[in-house]
C-alpha positions, 0 to 999 in steps of 0.5 A: 516466520512467514506473514499473510501476504497482502496483494493491494491494487493501486489504481491511481487516476484510472477508472471511472465509476462503470470502469470500476464496477466492470473490474469488481465483477470480473474479479468476482468471477475468479477464485481466490484463497483468501486463507492464503492472502489478503486482496485490496483495491484502492481506486479514485475516491469517486468509486469507493462508495460503489465498490463498497456496496458491490464487493459487500454482495459479491466479494466480502473478503475483499479489502477497500482502500482510499488512495489518500486523506488529507489530515484535517477532520473537517473545514474550508479545504476545498477539494480535500478528503477526510478520513472521516468521509473515506471511512463512511464509504466503507473503506478501511484502508488509505494509502499515504506517503505515496511517491507520487504525493511526495514528488508532485504535491510536496509531501513530506514526512511531517504532512504524512505523519499528521495523515497517519494520526488522522487516519487512526483517529478515525480507525483507518488502516495505512499502507505507508509508502517509503522509498528512494529516488534513481539520484539517492540510490546512485549517491548510495544513500538509499537506506539512509534515505528509506529509514528516515522517512520511516522513522520521521512518518511514525513519529509519536505512533505508538504500540497500541496503533503500529499494527494498523500499518502496512509498509510499502518500500517503492523504489521511486525509480523502479515505478512505472518504468519497467525497471524492477529493484532485484529480488535480493536488493528488495528483500535486503531494504525490507530487512532494514525496514524490519530492523528499524520497526524492531528498533522504534518498537520490538521484536514482535511488532517487526516480526509481524509487521507487513512490509510490501514491495511496490515498483513495477510488479508483474505477473513475470516477476510476482514469483521471485518477489514474493519467494523472499524472506521479508517481502509480504506482498505487493502494492500493484500499480499498472498491472492491477488496472487489468483484471486478468494481470491482476489475478495472475499475480494474486494466483500465486497464493492460489497454488 
């Protein structure tokens, strides 16, 4: 079974409002076959609303995502953004568990699990990121680490909500380094993730859930990665900041 692909752009802490609108306007000039591929943009919080307004006019099929949320609904949490706030911008997704949130802000699976539940409470879809670092890879415990992150992050998330979640496998050692897991290694880990989803839920859920690859995805390696059975798209970082590079990645599905 081949699931409809999703190509997601994670801009991280890049692009102000003007730069965001310039990108969206340039992307709107491109020809994208949305019957073959879903496309998602995750800008900084400051650009969510203006992009939402712009895509309603020019790119109604484009999906919009936040890069993170806090797990409380409201309150005295200076600097945090709730799922309700994100939803009010017009965004329908949030990224959770990104390796940079885990590494720099010490978010563990328990916190990520709380955030998933908060997102679902306000009808946000989720891109859940999991992945091992270089030390775990070299210690030959990558599979154990990744599947453990998956299981703990999805604790108490039942079948009614799992369809609102996309998984993104991101080997941390390949993010922003120019290194990429071989397509065979990536597909093998995706297969194991799909197997874990089957154990946690059922066969149909496992067959339908999208599992993206994230780790220095570029126009040069998109074909090799996306031709693998269990890789259903990509979470793109640096290459998504350039309209032409990002469009080249999407264009794999326009063929």
